[in-house]
ZAVODO-902794 format. One record per residue (C-alpha): x, y, z; residue in one letter. Coordinates in steps of 0.02 Angstrom, whole numbers, padded with zeros to 5 digits, always signed. Layout:
BEGIN
XYZA ...
END
This chain:
BEGIN
-00002-00001+00000X +00060+00170-00044X +00103+00272+00124X +00042+00455+00157X +00202+00517+00227X +00172+00686+00293X +00363+00749+00230X +00329+00914+00148X +00480+01030+00120X +00372+01180+00152X +00300+01099+00312X +00472+01046+00374X +00538+01227+00366X +00386+01289+00443X +00402+01158+00597X +00591+01195+00601X +00546+01377+00643X +00400+01325+00764X +00515+01218+00859X +00666+01346+00874X +00533+01465+00944X +00456+01353+01053X +00608+01254+01123X +00762+01327+01201X +00827+01145+01262X +01012+01110+01231X +01098+00949+01209X +01282+00949+01234X +01436+00851+01311X +01563+00887+01441X +01729+00816+01509X +01737+00772+01686X +01881+00727+01815X +01798+00612+01909X +01611+00534+01953X +01604+00620+02108X +01512+00778+02044X +01398+00683+01933X +01270+00674+02091X +01255+00847+02088X +01258+00897+01915X +01115+00769+01885X +01011+00895+02014X +01053+01040+01890X +01049+00979+01723X +00970+00821+01649X +01100+00684+01621X +01079+00584+01476X +01215+00463+01476X +01390+00432+01550X +01540+00359+01443X +01694+00350+01530X +01714+00533+01593X +01599+00608+01455X +01449+00669+01510X +01299+00699+01385X +01152+00797+01444X +01017+00920+01425X +00975+01082+01491X +00845+01220+01469X +00941+01399+01465X +00911+01432+01661X +00999+01256+01700X +01139+01300+01562X +01176+01461+01641X +01178+01386+01819X +01295+01224+01749X +01415+01378+01675X +01456+01452+01835X +01535+01280+01879X +01679+01334+01757X +01652+01151+01636X +01690+01166+01459X +01560+01092+01346X +01513+01073+01162X +01344+01105+01112X +01287+00938+00994X +01157+00928+00875X +00991+00895+00943X +00931+00703+00946X +00759+00770+00889X +00832+00854+00732X +00951+00730+00660X +00818+00625+00543X +00672+00679+00452X +00563+00536+00522X +00434+00450+00410X +00258+00496+00465X +00089+00448+00438X -00091+00464+00502X -00166+00318+00423X -00189+00169+00523X -00161+00038+00378X +00012+00143+00367X +00055+00138+00536X +00006-00061+00562X +00158-00089+00444X +00263-00025+00594X +00383+00056+00484X +00321+00254+00503X +00290+00354+00662X +00118+00404+00696X +00056+00573+00688X -00020+00619+00865X -00194+00608+00787X -00157+00434+00711X -00093+00386+00893X -00249+00429+00973X -00371+00362+00835X -00247+00203+00846X -00267+00196+01036X -00468+00191+01031X -00475+00085+00874X -00396-00047+00998X -00528-00046+01120X -00656-00041+00984X -00584-00194+00884X -00550-00304+01035X -00684-00237+01161X -00672-00391+01280X -00499-00394+01298X -00443-00203+01303X -00494-00034+01354X -00420+00135+01319X -00404+00259+01480X -00373+00447+01489X -00272+00449+01650X -00231+00651+01613X -00185+00796+01503X -00037+00875+01451X +00021+01052+01471X -00029+01073+01294X -00195+00975+01326X -00132+00818+01232X -00191+00651+01317X -00096+00525+01422X -00170+00380+01367X -00148+00181+01438X -00214+00022+01362X -00296-00107+01486X -00271-00282+01403X -00345-00418+01521X -00459-00585+01468X -00592-00501+01577X -00545-00323+01549X -00614-00179+01672X -00631-00323+01806X -00517-00351+01956X -00466-00521+01974X -00330-00611+02061X -00197-00588+01935X -00047-00459+01955X -00068-00292+01881X +00093-00247+01757X +00139-00095+01663X +00251-00037+01517X +00262+00132+01478X +00372+00227+01356X +00443+00405+01285X +00427+00496+01447X +00573+00578+01368X +00490+00635+01208X +00635+00618+01092X +00662+00442+01135X +00545+00369+01017X +00590+00198+00986X +00486+00128+01131X +00336+00241+01083X +00320+00119+00930X +00376-00043+01002X +00229-00024+01137X +00081+00009+01010X +00148-00148+00927X +00155-00250+01091X -00033-00191+01106X -00058-00246+00933X +00026-00414+00957X -00063-00453+01133X -00239-00420+01046X -00215-00508+00871X -00125-00652+00938X -00233-00705+01098X -00295-00869+01084X -00170-00921+00942X +00007-00882+01048X +00018-00992+01202X +00112-00858+01304X +00023-00721+01252X -00135-00811+01287X -00070-00841+01455X -00006-00672+01490X -00179-00581+01440X -00288-00735+01538X -00166-00722+01701X -00118-00546+01695X -00202-00356+01690X -00087-00287+01547X -00065-00075+01563X +00023-00007+01396X +00074+00189+01406X +00158+00201+01232X +00176+00390+01251X +00208+00469+01431X +00268+00642+01361X +00159+00684+01191X +00196+00872+01214X +00384+00834+01198X +00382+00703+01065X +00254+00822+00961X +00344+00985+01016X +00367+01020+00827X +00170+00993+00796X +00062+00856+00776X +00103+00794+00618X +00282+00751+00637X +00388+00689+00782X +00535+00781+00695X +00605+00920+00825X +00546+00794+00969X +00614+00863+01128X +00673+00773+01309X +00562+00901+01418X +00390+00922+01434X +00311+01086+01355X +00369+01181+01527X +00542+01130+01485X +00550+01002+01636X +00616+00836+01624X +00461+00721+01692X +00592+00587+01740X +00661+00700+01863X +00503+00758+01926X +00414+00614+02044X +00456+00612+02236X +00608+00532+02290X +00655+00416+02427X +00818+00518+02468X +00773+00702+02412X +00609+00726+02452X +00443+00761+02368X +00500+00893+02239X +00687+00854+02195X +00639+00904+02006X +00562+01066+02047X +00381+01121+02015X +00255+00955+01994X +00198+00948+01816X +00037+00902+01775X +00091+00741+01683X +00190+00682+01839X +00043+00707+01940X -00083+00617+01828X +00048+00462+01825X +00071+00476+02029X -00129+00467+02033X -00132+00327+01911X -00013+00225+02014X -00094+00278+02160X -00262+00185+02102X -00181+00027+02061X -00067-00113+02135X +00056-00131+01991X +00176-00282+02029X +00299-00264+01899X +00340-00135+01751X +00475-00052+01650X +00477+00133+01573X +00577+00138+01398X +00715+00259+01343X +00836+00273+01221X +01016+00342+01196X +01098+00191+01266X +01060+00006+01255X +01064-00064+01441X +00929-00123+01573X +00935-00014+01717X +00896-00076+01880X +00857+00006+02060X +00919+00102+02138X +00948+00265+02040X +00954+00382+02203X +01073+00294+02320X +01218+00181+02316X +01133+00055+02438X +01085-00092+02344X +00886-00167+02345X +00841-00302+02453X +00794-00395+02300X +00973-00336+02198X +01011-00512+02154X +00816-00544+02069X +00842-00377+02003X +01010-00444+01909X +00946-00608+01843X +00781-00556+01773X +00883-00400+01702X +01008-00530+01627X +00887-00641+01551X +00785-00483+01461X +00964-00434+01404X +01007-00610+01347X +00857-00632+01247X +00877-00470+01163X +01051-00523+01122X +01000-00693+01050X +00874-00615+00937X +00977-00473+00861X +01150-00438+00792X +01305-00438+00876X +01323-00273+00990X +01159-00245+01020X +01095-00212+01204X +01277-00247+01279X +01319-00078+01369X +01398-00066+01521X +01386-00214+01612X +01350-00334+01453X +01171-00250+01433X +01117-00230+01614X +01176-00092+01763X +01135-00032+01946X +01068+00133+01929X +01161+00222+02040X +01328+00130+01970X +01301+00217+01805X +01248+00381+01868X +01140+00454+02002X +00973+00538+01967X +00839+00612+02081X +00656+00618+02040X +00662+00478+01934X +00492+00369+01902X +00573+00190+01915X +00617+00247+02108X +00454+00319+02138X +00360+00170+02089X +00477+00045+02178X +00484+00133+02351X +00330+00234+02353X +00214+00095+02262X +00312-00055+02311X +00309-00108+02129X +00480-00189+02029X +00501-00066+01899X +00659-00044+01800X +00716+00088+01650X +00743-00004+01478X +00861+00105+01371X +00825-00005+01211X +00916+00117+01064X +01067+00201+01062X +00995+00319+00933X +00854+00401+01013X +00748+00453+00857X +00773+00286+00782X +00741+00284+00582X +00566+00213+00560X +00627+00092+00442X +00715+00009+00571X +00592-00007+00704X +00519-00178+00628X +00711-00237+00655X +00709-00161+00830X +00539-00279+00864X +00623-00423+00826X +00754-00396+00936X +00646-00363+01092X +00478-00467+01081X +00529-00608+01168X +00616-00505+01299X +00464-00401+01319X +00349-00541+01349X +00460-00630+01454X +00473-00473+01565X +00280-00478+01594X +00277-00668+01643X +00399-00625+01784X +00242-00565+01886X +00177-00737+01864X +00330-00820+01987X +00379-00829+02142X +00237-00822+02299X +00069-00763+02267X -00100-00793+02345X -00252-00707+02423X -00273-00636+02594X -00447-00623+02668X -00555-00606+02827X -00564-00764+02910X -00726-00734+02971X -00797-00657+02805X -00703-00696+02681X -00671-00536+02614X -00514-00475+02538X -00391-00391+02668X -00279-00248+02624X -00121-00307+02706X +00065-00296+02709X +00168-00461+02659X +00351-00458+02736X +00493-00554+02694X +00565-00586+02878X +00744-00557+02883X +00742-00500+02699X +00632-00351+02681X +00681-00187+02728X +00582-00027+02782X +00747+00065+02691X +00703-00018+02528X +00512-00019+02551X +00535-00207+02488X +00378-00269+02565X +00217-00290+02463X +00045-00251+02491X -00128-00345+02436X -00241-00275+02308X -00376-00205+02434X -00523-00248+02299X -00468-00440+02281X -00331-00480+02407X -00218-00558+02294X -00038-00505+02318X +00120-00560+02213X +00283-00585+02294X +00425-00597+02152X +00581-00664+02242X +00749-00739+02212X +00748-00934+02230X +00747-00984+02421X +00657-01044+02563X +00565-00898+02657X +00466-00843+02799X +00314-00726+02765X +00221-00606+02897X +00054-00533+02850X -00003-00399+02928X -00162-00282+02941X -00226-00154+03063X -00373-00250+03151X -00297-00414+03122X -00194-00530+03204X -00019-00556+03123X +00002-00716+03045X +00182-00788+03000X +00200-00938+02872X +00363-01019+02887X +00476-01105+02761X +00407-01066+02602X +00511-01133+02459X +00534-01035+02297X +00594-01117+02142X +00646-00990+01975X +00521-00995+01850X +00391-01058+01973X +00246-01000+02072X +00213-01068+02252X +00051-01016+02302X +00003-00961+02490X -00170-00899+02529X -00201-00826+02700X -00348-00796+02795X -00306-00675+02936X -00406-00670+03107X -00481-00518+03155X -00462-00450+03313X -00596-00455+03436X -00689-00288+03478X -00604-00252+03636X -00452-00177+03686X -00263-00248+03675X -00162-00122+03776X +00039-00132+03778X +00183-00040+03833X +00253+00088+03718X +00366+00212+03827X +00400+00301+03981X +00431+00485+04024X +00568+00453+04153X +00729+00486+04023X +00889+00372+04066X +00880+00248+04208X +01032+00220+04321X +01076+00124+04480X +01017+00238+04629X +00894+00349+04540X +00725+00383+04608X +00618+00378+04461X +00445+00485+04422X +00370+00452+04270X +00223+00441+04163X +00185+00281+04059X +00116+00270+03885X +00022+00122+03830X -00052+00078+03644X -00205-00001+03602X -00181-00142+03454X -00352-00207+03487X -00514-00168+03389X -00616-00103+03522X -00587+00070+03602X -00511+00074+03800X -00621+00171+03915X -00587+00216+04088X -00413+00121+04098X -00328+00084+04245X -00144+00023+04269X -00063-00043+04417X +00133-00061+04408X +00228-00198+04491X +00410-00265+04481X +00485-00425+04575X +00651-00367+04540X +00753-00362+04701X +00834-00212+04619X +00654-00103+04614X +00549-00038+04723X +00367+00031+04675X +00331+00171+04775X +00172+00239+04670X +00083+00109+04581X -00082+00168+04511X -00140+00285+04377X -00286+00307+04259X -00285+00338+04087X -00382+00445+03948X -00488+00348+03827X -00357+00260+03706X -00423+00233+03527X -00434+00075+03448X -00313+00003+03322X -00160+00101+03356X -00218+00236+03476X -00090+00282+03623X -00111+00377+03792X -00008+00429+03938X -00044+00397+04117X -00136+00536+04202X -00033+00519+04354X +00153+00483+04368X +00210+00318+04426X +00364+00315+04539X +00489+00188+04592X +00676+00179+04654X +00822+00086+04576X +00953+00015+04719X +01106+00101+04700X +01194-00076+04683X +01109-00123+04526X +01222-00160+04393X +01225-00077+04219X +01155-00136+04063X +01024-00232+04165X +00855-00266+04101X +00732-00257+04243X +00558-00329+04225X +00385-00235+04265X +00215-00284+04257X +00064-00180+04225X -00114-00254+04261X -00226-00156+04161X -00426-00154+04179X -00541-00052+04070X -00732-00043+04041X -00836-00188+03972X -00733-00317+04078X -00555-00303+03988X -00432-00348+04099X -00248-00390+04050X -00064-00404+04117X +00079-00302+04025X +00239-00378+04044X +00398-00258+03992X +00566-00232+04040X +00664-00074+04060X +00846-00054+04035X +00936+00003+04187X +01115+00103+04169X +01097+00105+03971X +01263+00171+03894X +01217+00351+03829X +01336+00469+03761X +01251+00648+03787X +01414+00749+03768X +01376+00810+03949X +01544+00808+03988X +01582+00948+03878X +01700+00864+03752X +01725+00676+03706X +01800+00594+03869X +01664+00472+03905X +01692+00358+03769X +01852+00341+03660X +01789+00426+03521X +01909+00440+03343X +01905+00583+03260X +01922+00594+03052X +01921+00705+02911X +01975+00878+02891X +01908+00943+03049X +01866+00860+03220X +01676+00864+03293X +01654+00991+03438X +01555+00986+03603X +01440+01159+03607X +01313+01239+03696X +01205+01301+03549X +01081+01196+03465X +01063+01051+03598X +00930+00920+03600X +00944+00905+03799X +01035+00963+03927X +01185+01077+03893X +01309+01008+03751X +01282+00926+03583X +01395+00860+03454X +01427+00987+03311X +01522+00928+03150X +01685+01038+03125X +01700+01184+03010X +01754+01113+02833X +01739+01176+02666X +01717+01099+02479X +01755+00916+02465X +01790+00887+02635X +01718+00792+02788X +01712+00799+02973X +01695+00632+03065X +01693+00543+03238X +01675+00358+03271X +01668+00241+03415X +01708+00051+03403X +01636-00069+03529X +01586-00247+03559X +01391-00263+03576X +01364-00398+03699X +01175-00429+03627X +01064-00370+03489X +00967-00226+03484X +00954-00039+03423X +01070+00105+03426X +00972+00268+03431X +01020+00459+03424X +00957+00632+03379X +01007+00724+03235X +00989+00898+03160X +01059+00945+03001X +01073+01130+02911X +01144+01104+02745X +01141+01128+02557X +01001+01008+02524X +01029+00864+02420X +01223+00898+02408X +01287+00906+02600X +01241+00766+02694X +01247+00698+02877X +01283+00513+02868X +01289+00380+02979X +01376+00208+02953X +01383+00052+03046X +01549-00034+03000X +01572+00068+02845X +01398+00033+02778X +01315+00169+02747X +01134+00169+02852X +01038+00330+02815X +01095+00514+02764X +01007+00697+02794X +01034+00860+02704X +00945+01022+02703X +00839+01083+02854X +00811+00972+02956X +00765+01015+03147X +00785+00868+03288X +00731+00703+03243X +00772+00517+03318X +00814+00379+03230X +00867+00209+03272X +00983+00058+03189X +00969-00131+03226X +01138-00188+03283X +01185-00378+03292X +01311-00429+03449X +01489-00418+03409X +01616-00278+03351X +01544-00140+03276X +01606+00026+03222X +01468+00168+03233X +01537+00323+03124X +01440+00518+03119X +01515+00597+02963X +01464+00781+02893X +01521+00790+02708X +01517+00916+02585X +01510+00893+02396X +01629+01022+02280X +01531+01182+02277X +01407+01294+02368X +01361+01307+02559X +01197+01344+02633X +01104+01348+02813X +01237+01339+02955X +01341+01213+02848X +01342+01086+02987X +01276+00944+03079X +01219+00911+03264X +01223+00736+03353X +01145+00731+03537X +01082+00585+03648X +01157+00444+03576X +01090+00276+03671X +01199+00139+03623X +01139-00052+03638X +01227-00156+03778X +01412-00150+03734X +01577-00189+03820X +01711-00051+03816X +01871-00074+03915X +01909+00080+04015X +02053+00183+03914X +02161+00309+04012X +02173+00456+03877X +02264+00578+03972X +02434+00603+03884X +02536+00664+04014X +02532+00764+04170X +02606+00949+04189X +02775+00978+04276X +02753+01095+04424X +02838+01200+04561X +02869+01180+04747X +02756+01267+04851X +02603+01282+04727X +02445+01174+04758X +02428+01047+04632X +02272+01004+04546X +02250+00888+04386X +02105+00782+04344X +02143+00617+04244X +02033+00561+04111X +01984+00395+04040X +01869+00317+03922X +01745+00183+03897X +01720+00068+04043X +01570-00001+04113X +01473+00108+04234X +01574+00233+04363X +01756+00235+04352X +01865+00227+04498X +02052+00278+04511X +02194+00232+04629X +02386+00264+04640X +02426+00096+04594X +02594+00049+04692X +02570+00204+04816X +02719+00295+04743X +02640+00458+04794X +02675+00436+04976X +02791+00571+05031X +02771+00693+04893X +02621+00786+04983X +02518+00736+04820X +02368+00605+04799X +02257+00548+04691X +02066+00535+04727X +01953+00401+04672X +01866+00528+04534X +02050+00541+04455X +02087+00707+04534X +02271+00701+04571X +02305+00861+04701X +02398+00918+04842X +02546+01033+04899X +02710+00972+04826X +02842+00942+04966X +02978+00895+04863X +03071+00954+04696X +03123+00827+04565X +03029+00693+04473X +02882+00622+04533X +02844+00443+04455X +02670+00347+04482X +02566+00225+04413X +02382+00267+04393X +02249+00141+04372X +02061+00155+04337X +01937+00017+04358X +01753+00007+04297X +01590-00077+04372X +01638-00234+04278X +01821-00235+04361X +01903-00198+04192X +02060-00116+04222X +02182+00010+04128X +02336+00066+04209X +02466+00201+04144X +02638+00265+04221X +02658+00450+04230X +02807+00565+04279X +02829+00739+04303X +02943+00871+04368X +02918+00983+04534X +03036+01119+04487X +03125+01222+04629X +03041+01409+04671X +03062+01552+04565X +03206+01676+04605X +03263+01837+04515X +03437+01839+04523X +03474+02025+04511X +03450+02147+04652X +03533+02312+04575X +03522+02393+04412X +03654+02513+04340X +03613+02702+04323X +03583+02783+04159X +03611+02933+04054X +03458+03031+04005X +03427+03001+03810X +03533+02853+03792X +03446+02687+03751X +03434+02569+03910X +03441+02388+03879X +03459+02260+04027X +03408+02076+04038X +03345+02002+04211X +03365+01841+04255X +03294+01711+04368X +03298+01532+04408X +03178+01392+04459X +03001+01384+04398X +02912+01282+04273X +02897+01325+04091X +02951+01486+04016X +02946+01635+04154X +02840+01796+04106X +02889+01954+04180X +02810+02118+04223X +02811+02280+04294X +02706+02235+04455X +02641+02415+04482X +02667+02493+04327X +02787+02619+04397X +02883+02626+04236X +02742+02702+04138X +02796+02886+04078X +02972+02846+04115X +03022+02786+03919X +03056+02631+03986X +02959+02467+03995X +02999+02290+04051X +02945+02158+03922X +02881+01980+03945X +03058+01899+03944X +03130+02007+04053X +03205+02150+03968X +03202+02324+04030X +03231+02437+03885X +03200+02593+03813X +03261+02776+03790X +03241+02867+03982X +03141+03013+03952X +03181+03107+04115X +03325+03128+04221X +03313+03054+04418X +03281+02910+04522X +03181+02765+04446X +03093+02641+04574X +03003+02495+04509X +02959+02308+04562X +02999+02169+04438X +02887+02014+04442X +02948+01842+04368X +02808+01713+04337X +02814+01526+04284X +02693+01444+04171X +02587+01355+04326X +02577+01549+04413X +02735+01524+04551X +02824+01696+04554X +02947+01798+04624X +02954+01990+04653X +03105+02115+04672X +03129+02301+04688X +03241+02395+04591X +03304+02578+04596X +03445+02678+04490X +03477+02842+04427X +03452+02920+04256X +03584+03068+04250X +03557+03228+04157X +03630+03216+03977X +03821+03254+03949X +03855+03453+03914X +04022+03527+03881X +04048+03679+03989X +04164+03784+03886X +04103+03889+03717X +04277+03961+03694X +04463+03940+03733X +04610+04052+03789X +04715+04122+03654X +04894+04039+03627X +05068+04076+03560X +05165+03993+03440X +05296+03903+03527X +05228+03953+03678X +05176+03794+03794X +04987+03793+03812X +04895+03702+03947X +04687+03712+03964X +04578+03592+04063X +04399+03564+03981X +04238+03511+04089X +04080+03450+04073X +03906+03421+04157X +03789+03273+04176X +03816+03089+04126X +03846+02945+04212X +04016+02875+04283X +04177+02921+04218X +04200+03027+04071X +04317+03000+03923X +04369+03143+03817X +04442+03155+03630X +04483+03245+03478X +04318+03188+03378X +04399+03221+03207X +04577+03216+03253X +04578+03401+03200X +04722+03439+03316X +04855+03349+03226X +04992+03443+03166X +04952+03597+03286X +05075+03557+03428X +04919+03533+03539X +04826+03366+03608X +04688+03327+03715X +04711+03197+03842X +04560+03067+03898X +04527+03162+04046X +04503+03330+03947X +04663+03412+03951X +04726+03532+03802X +04895+03548+03789X +05059+03574+03694X +05162+03700+03628X +05074+03782+03465X +05160+03773+03304X +05066+03866+03189X +05002+04065+03189X +04810+04097+03171X +04660+04029+03226X +04653+03843+03286X +04487+03742+03302X +04431+03561+03339X +04270+03461+03406X +04287+03401+03575X +04201+03246+03624X +04156+03178+03780X +04081+03007+03847X +04012+02931+03975X +04013+02743+04052X +03847+02709+03962X +03917+02761+03788X +03827+02928+03801X +03901+03061+03692X +03917+03238+03659X +04032+03346+03554X +04072+03549+03534X +04172+03636+03407X +04299+03750+03512X +04409+03877+03447X +04564+03972+03495X +04686+04098+03420X +04868+04058+03405X +04975+04232+03418X +05142+04221+03330X +05287+04193+03424X +05440+04324+03511X +05561+04399+03373X +05747+04387+03448X +05799+04549+03523X +05615+04628+03525X +05635+04641+03694X +05476+04770+03707X +05388+04655+03606X +05331+04803+03481X +05366+04668+03334X +05535+04781+03279X +05708+04761+03342X +05784+04951+03380X +05872+05052+03505X +05723+05045+03619X +05752+04861+03645X +05928+04913+03696X +05860+05018+03825X +05726+04897+03884X +05864+04774+03915X +05985+04904+04021X +05822+04967+04117X +05793+04764+04160X +05957+04729+04197X +06028+04903+04291X +05865+04993+04365X +05722+04850+04399X +05632+04889+04239X +05499+04770+04180X +05561+04593+04134X +05543+04566+03940X +05409+04452+03881X +05471+04322+03851X +05621+04341+03937X +05714+04257+03784X +05689+04389+03650X +05804+04502+03752X +05933+04353+03729X +06019+04445+03571X +06181+04351+03579X +06094+04175+03603X +06207+04141+03768X +06061+04099+03855X +06067+04259+03977X +05999+04425+03969X +06140+04547+04023X +06204+04710+03964X +06303+04622+03817X +06136+04573+03743X +06093+04778+03736X +06277+04800+03665X +06232+04663+03517X +06068+04770+03467X +06164+04940+03474X +06307+04872+03354X +06154+04787+03251X +06061+04950+03252X +06183+05091+03227X +06369+04995+03148X +06290+04863+03034X +06322+04709+03150X +06250+04538+03149X +06043+04510+03172X +06001+04471+03349X +06037+04273+03360X +06125+04263+03203X +06291+04211+03298X +06383+04153+03152X +06339+04308+03035X +06238+04196+02894X +06076+04295+02914X +05987+04157+02999X +05942+04134+03191X +06052+04016+03288X +05939+04001+03434X 
END
């Protein structure tokens, strides 16, 4: 038949424009360094595939902008929805050739036609409307369609990502095959007769027909609001809205799932070729992980058998755990499995998203057998009907595989409330099943054997509870119970029965020798049926003997009565001496905690659940963690419980709790205080709390808190954790608390060998080492700690008792004003480094200070006497003081401003003087200016010598005192000429008047010539009349000049 292909170039161009205007969806790839960032990135963009370290993803413009902030380089790729021009048809006959894609109208018409053609086998259901008004259609196929029967409900859904279209057509063809081959194909007939089959070929019609109803060209991954619908469901780990605003398509699917009891299912995708089984959201494996692996392997093996080599072989040869591939939040697979107890997987059936229509028949050949076999899995395992034993009506019961199912996984199954049928597919083995329902006694069926590919039918008739109360103990308000306590507490009861408990009264008793009941009776408010609880109107009271051991279960009995003649005795045990870490020690000393990661946890007084302290994670930054852990031997099975609080970046930064390095649970976002508990088996265990951060961003307080940890009964041998004891100083009171962790009950300390006797110190039973040391030297002793179970630890300690502190100096040197002062004080004895101080701050304003290391220094600002008291204190508080007094003298000043004149050739002597300064003074010619002048300046300041040169003479005189203080001054004098030989009257010439002066001096007592030698004209060393004659001869008759005795014209003396 000629096909009516709607591929007209003009229409395609029109569609392309419409697609570009409508969608801003980007397909791109980028490289990562490691897979650690994938979990965070998957909540920001829609990851499509991960091949090694290459990531393929979609994003709208807002998502892309956020992604770009992380600095990854990326390459935009051609959108998978535009790589081919697919063959389209709206004609039923064409579509039934299975080598074209139907138009939207052709799809709707075909779905309705199935129901019209096979009304006894098929109905079409419109479960909701998309953003753009298209229908979300399901086919229901069964031999008694529309009738609830004892048969499993199974579901296939395809193309939740609108551009992954292979599953769309294959689901249509599967529906056609189920309907057309019914009655002729034995497997198909069995499936239709035995199952209620639901098929949704197109879960995202707005995405698939983003380019218009007539073509899947331009199909987009996202819906019309640009949301990835497979990231939009509630998530077991990340809460109800991990993908942002709930979309109408998602809500429709959720409502549909809520209305049914689906046993097994699959949702079909493209872009890879692999069966993806739970979980996607977290690393923990599903309780039925091996069963998932087996049936996924069967599906892949069958597909590989019917296809060319290489098909459906991605990852682990065609199967993978979702989280191991890459983690997502808000996926439909995890939603169906966790919230609806189904067994759904994600089937990636074509590496090419928009498969050419001509290849669709081949893909049907590859997958037909696998698709049918997958549905057949619903018929294997354990199945049956649960009814009321009295009425035979169906009971909505939970079916739990004891020791196998987990609340964490929500792996238990429930009966269909309309029929009471349940279907528990499970790996081959032998199991015990527990059936429970409100208002019924719990029923347990033991040793049910399961064989692969076989069915074991187990019908259960549950006995209703009588219409009377059935009361039991829940809890008490007395907090932790310890030996010696006087307990005052309300007791809470629960009513498991079908009858309301009116006017309830309870009488408490105990025959335990450690328990004394002092207030035994209380009434209760009305307690509702089927799980109602109530707290006693008044408080019960009892005493616990102080000799009661710890980890002791004390038996109690409460005799209860209520209206209608109800009487019962409730028996329960209370733990005495429970091992609790509430951090009320202000630290982590009660148990041998080990800190890890980049920062230690701390005991804090803010954000506590109870008491004064809680534990808070250390301050860390991106890609770091802060952990605390405790290892102990658990003596008997029980629970560990604790309260936690977290304030962090939701979905990224987590408080995680581990038992033996296996993560039990994690929390993020803004969680107020809440209590959790986890089962613990006997044996050695390590409990760890860790706050972990991803590679970027911080919100809230960016930390976690833990408080009130209640441990199961466990043995922790006491361990002395005090590493060393401080040295001390003689005569100073010693007090040091020894610390130990672990142990059972109270710890008692002792000096094992009595080594402290005679030292002045003693070790108290509470671990306080104290007293007044009597001796100096090394003290060595062995401390021993003993717990209530007689377990011990011991440790030898040695420390020094040092002599008293004693300052060595009693005087300080005097000093000179303006001169830098520096003197080191010293002391002996004491413990550790000494710290010095000016006790009364007497040095303030003097220009001097006393440093912590004992140096008195500075520049004295004024002359006078300085008095201060120095204190030397050691590291433990011992000290010594010393009074000091010293004088600061005025600065040096040279007194002279000028010097007396001198004469050439005449002896000169003058004493320089100064004021101020300290101690002896030392004078000097600062620049050696007197060299060659015939004069010198002595160290004691005497300027002396015989001037050699006529004229002014100047030099810098400098004086220095004992402190090194100096001053200098420029001093000057006049050196006058020396005498002229024969110039007896000093008039600077030789004439007859000089002869007269000599005669007057010699004969009549006249003035002595100055100097006398100037009158010695004949150089005979005496002055007499012959000198006057020599001058007269020189003046009047041309005799030799004075002092020229050899007549050569030069003076000879």
